C-alpha positions, -999 to +999 in steps of 0.1 A: +063-235+447+027-225+459+001-213+432-032-197+437-063-220+434-074-202+405-041-205+388-042-240+393-074-243+378-062-223+349-033-244+343-056-276+346-079-263+320-051-256+296-038-291+301-074-305+297-076-283+262-042-294+251-053-331+257-085-326+238-070-306+209-045-335+206-073-360+199-092-335+177-059-333+157-057-369+150-091-366+133-079-337+111-104-311+123-100-280+146-110-286+180-135-277+191-158-263+164-191-265+181-202-265+217-189-290+244-210-308+267-199-312+301-219-338+322-219-334+359-234-365+373-245-347+403-274-321+415-269-284+404-255-264+434-234-292+448-196-294+451-191-312+418-214-290+400-196-258+412-162-270+404-175-283+370-190-251+361-155-232+370-138-256+348-163-254+318-161-219+318-124-215+320-121-241+294-146-225+271-125-193+274-090-210+267-106-230+237-130-204+224-159-225+226-191-229+250-190-257+273-225-263+282-231-278+315-256-307+316-266-320+353-274-359+349-282-369+383-290-404+398-275-437+409-244-422+427-236-408+394-239-437+371-267-423+350-244-390+340-211-413+336-230-438+314-242-410+292-207-399+286-196-436+283-220-443+257-216-410+237-195-408+206-155-405+213-149-372+195-142-351+228-176-332+227-188-351+258-169-348+289-174-361+323-168-345+356-158-377+370-155-383+408-145-410+432-180-422+432-183-426+395-152-445+393-140-459+423-172-463+450-198-473+426-179-501+410-177-519+443-212-507+455-235-519+422-235-556+413-243-543+375-225-514+361-239-497+330-202-488+322-167-497+327-150-470+347-115-482+333-121-490+296-148-466+287-130-431+298-096-416+294-086-393+325-075-361+314-062-348+349-070-345+385-091-315+391-093-315+428-089-338+460-119-345+484-109-352+520-126-382+534-128-390+572-138-417+593-160-412+621-175-430+652-203-420+677-191-407+712-202-436+726-179-460+712-147-464+734-124-460+703-103-431+702-083-435+671-081-459+639-058-486+659-083-487+689-112-491+665-095-519+647-090-534+682-123-530+691-136-546+659 
């Protein structure tokens, strides 16, 4: 069954809302009772920021509370991710995590300020980013198999 991107985003926002509400229910408080800070670890106007703002607006609408977007840039997303990792685990600081913050950076940086597995609870996948491998036209490789043979 195919659904529109907006319907898909709304469904994901609902799932995230329910997950956050479940966490708050354990603390015996109604969630959210104050604005939620959504940290986007990249610059304003980029793809992660755009998706995060759409998600924040929809989650705010569904939960009846403002989601404040905070861009915390630097170190390939590590600065923003670290801010959320060290925030109180009360659901009022959420991270728009990416492949950079949770998969690439741990292999790229010798010393990470956070543990991408231990310090976060994934709420759901928001999107998929295509990745491709390219080479210069001067290289005689025309596909992955010929590149491996050349290497």
